[in-house]
C-alpha atoms as one frame of an Amber mdcrd trajectory, in Angstrom:
protein
   7.053 -18.060  20.741   8.458 -15.204  18.456   5.726 -15.863  16.316   3.196
 -15.050  18.913   4.945 -11.767  19.791   5.043 -11.097  16.405   1.282 -11.590
  15.746   0.507  -9.622  18.995   2.530  -6.903  17.668   0.831  -7.152  13.942
  -2.302  -6.873  15.859  -1.930  -4.204  17.660  -0.676  -1.860  15.230  -3.688
  -3.119  13.220  -6.057  -1.628  16.020  -4.145   1.586  16.058  -4.751   1.613
  12.459  -8.556   1.340  12.466  -8.986   3.622  15.451  -6.377   6.383  13.499
  -9.358   5.653  10.479 -12.173   5.980  12.283 -11.043   9.461  13.885  -9.756
  10.829  10.692 -11.843  13.666   8.319  -9.038  13.670   5.681 -10.485  10.875
   3.194  -6.955  10.623   1.405  -5.298   9.723   4.942  -8.205   7.368   5.405
  -7.878   5.778   2.217  -3.942   5.515   2.753  -4.574   3.826   6.263  -6.672
   1.773   4.623  -4.248   0.352   3.081  -1.525   0.226   5.323  -4.019  -1.811
   7.037  -4.524  -4.568   4.336  -0.786  -5.093   4.100  -0.596  -5.485   8.245
  -3.316  -8.267   7.406  -1.205  -9.711   4.554   1.668  -9.917   7.178  -0.449
 -11.838   9.373  -1.175 -14.302   6.721   2.271 -14.824   5.693   3.171 -15.501
   9.497   0.310 -17.870   9.800   1.987 -19.822   6.257  -1.355 -18.405   4.615
   0.834 -17.126   1.806  -1.789 -17.381  -1.146  -4.303 -15.624   1.265  -1.635
 -13.145   1.922  -0.940 -12.220  -1.938  -4.548 -11.865  -2.438  -4.904  -9.489
   0.471  -1.672  -7.297  -0.709  -3.296  -7.459  -4.056  -6.654  -6.534  -3.765
  -7.179  -5.168  -0.482  -3.831  -2.823  -0.698  -3.441  -2.485  -4.190  -6.828
  -2.377  -6.470  -8.750  -1.391  -3.412  -6.407   1.876  -2.936  -6.001   2.710
  -6.179 -10.176   2.597  -6.888 -10.605   4.591  -3.980  -8.204   7.178  -4.697
  -9.395   7.393  -8.170 -12.877   7.718  -6.220 -11.268  11.138  -4.371  -9.828
  12.671  -7.426 -13.940  12.951  -8.546 -15.143  13.982  -5.148 -14.081  16.109
  -2.189 -10.746  15.029  -0.014 -12.521  15.688   3.442 -15.765  14.317   5.047
 -18.871  16.440   4.988 -19.591  17.422   8.490 -23.336  16.774   9.998 -24.237
  19.448  12.552 -25.862  17.037  14.692 -25.551  13.079  14.049 -27.779  10.924
  12.903 -27.941   7.980  15.210 -26.526   7.382  18.690 -23.377   6.213  19.200
 -24.110   3.232  21.356 -26.469   1.174  19.360 -23.470   0.567  16.928 -20.852
  -0.164  19.668 -23.062  -2.328  21.435 -23.814  -4.229  17.893 -19.849  -4.647
  17.691 -19.421  -6.033  20.913 -22.060  -8.350  20.796 -20.715  -9.726  17.101
 -17.100  -9.759  18.585 -18.153 -11.675  21.529 -20.233 -14.346  19.362 -17.103
 -14.692  17.144 -15.090 -15.104  19.904 -17.463 -17.695  21.351 -17.401 -19.650
  18.297 -13.846 -20.210  18.737 -13.773 -21.793  21.968 -14.234 -25.107  20.641
 -11.722 -25.218  18.065  -8.893 -27.025  18.266  -5.571 -25.363  19.265  -3.461
 -23.224  16.781  -0.838 -25.757  15.108  -2.468 -28.939  16.614  -1.184 -31.974
  15.309  -4.275 -33.946  15.884  -6.650 -31.141  14.479  -9.078 -33.136  12.279
  -7.943 -31.146   9.340  -4.486 -32.575  10.007  -6.050 -35.837  10.349  -8.252
 -35.937   7.049  -7.902 -33.219   4.479  -4.592 -32.319   4.389  -3.183 -35.962
   3.860  -5.403 -36.770   1.335  -4.229 -33.562  -0.873  -0.513 -33.755  -0.219
  -0.945 -37.762  -1.360  -3.420 -38.071  -3.838  -3.738 -34.711  -5.602  -0.835
 -35.620  -8.183  -3.087 -38.344  -9.335  -6.882 -36.739  -9.266  -5.565 -33.422
 -10.174  -2.432 -34.019 -12.363  -0.847 -30.448 -10.928   2.632 -30.458  -9.452
   1.515 -27.804  -6.828  -0.533 -28.588  -4.293  -1.881 -25.100  -3.461  -2.870
 -24.985  -7.590  -4.727 -28.271  -7.074  -6.280 -27.401  -4.039  -7.194 -23.585
  -5.531  -8.107 -24.971  -8.979  -9.759 -28.130  -8.415 -10.745 -28.984  -4.696
 -11.988 -25.690  -4.363 -12.651 -24.361  -7.628 -16.224 -23.431  -7.158 -14.921
 -21.066  -3.695 -11.993 -19.676  -6.218 -14.857 -18.939  -8.823 -16.792 -17.210
  -6.570 -14.247 -14.918  -4.814 -13.117 -14.069  -8.065 -16.775 -13.270  -9.542
 -17.136 -11.305  -6.564 -14.017  -8.988  -7.180 -14.779  -8.782 -10.639 -17.911
  -7.402  -9.850 -17.200  -4.949  -6.934 -14.452  -3.576 -10.167 -17.103  -3.309
 -12.627 -19.519  -1.351 -10.118 -16.765   1.296  -8.957 -15.889   1.736 -12.647
 -19.354   1.667 -13.618 -19.615   4.515 -10.646 -16.872   6.467 -11.950 -17.723
   6.894 -15.524 -20.866   8.003 -14.549 -19.769  10.906 -12.829 -17.344  11.996
 -15.294 -20.390  11.464 -18.134 -22.611  14.291 -15.649 -19.703  16.686 -15.466
 -18.957  16.578 -19.494 -22.660  16.289 -20.539 -24.233  19.071 -22.462 -26.723
  21.596 -20.415 -30.160  21.231 -21.299 -32.451  23.592 -22.899 -34.203  24.520
 -19.501 -30.798  25.253 -18.061 -29.609  27.273 -20.642 -32.747  29.506 -20.278
 -31.827  29.744 -16.431 -28.567  30.913 -16.902 -30.180  33.351 -19.500 -32.611
  34.853 -16.843 -30.084  35.014 -14.159 -27.902  37.493 -16.685
């Protein structure tokens, strides 16, 4: 019961943080709240006994992503640019979000209850990992054997996605610096002379 109250409290704080992110115009505050949101997500994962996922969320979501966004803010503006008139209606994205949320909730209705010992995962997959992972994989740590062997392609895919995202952001950041530091072209020099 206490864990359920903690989950509800964390979800409430996540909702407040998300709404605050949507309302703020200061991008530095948005980045900081994004890091807080990731830390709250990591706490929920820890509470659900998914410590490996919590560690990844804290490292990537709150750590690397926040640092990369702060680096981007150092090269750009700290305030969101205001449009005079919104380019779209607010109702369409709201309807899409509500429909997506309803579909996700509908998809969870036939799932087994949380912690149900008769759930399929507790009857088939988990006992095999516990009983056979040492013989099949040879690692004493069950979590490591699951992530490195049984779900090896999944872990490789996740690592590839994170690596590709980091490389893409670094390319964008170095491209901006090169444009700022480049020598002016002959046409730009002629235009500057004409203005003087």
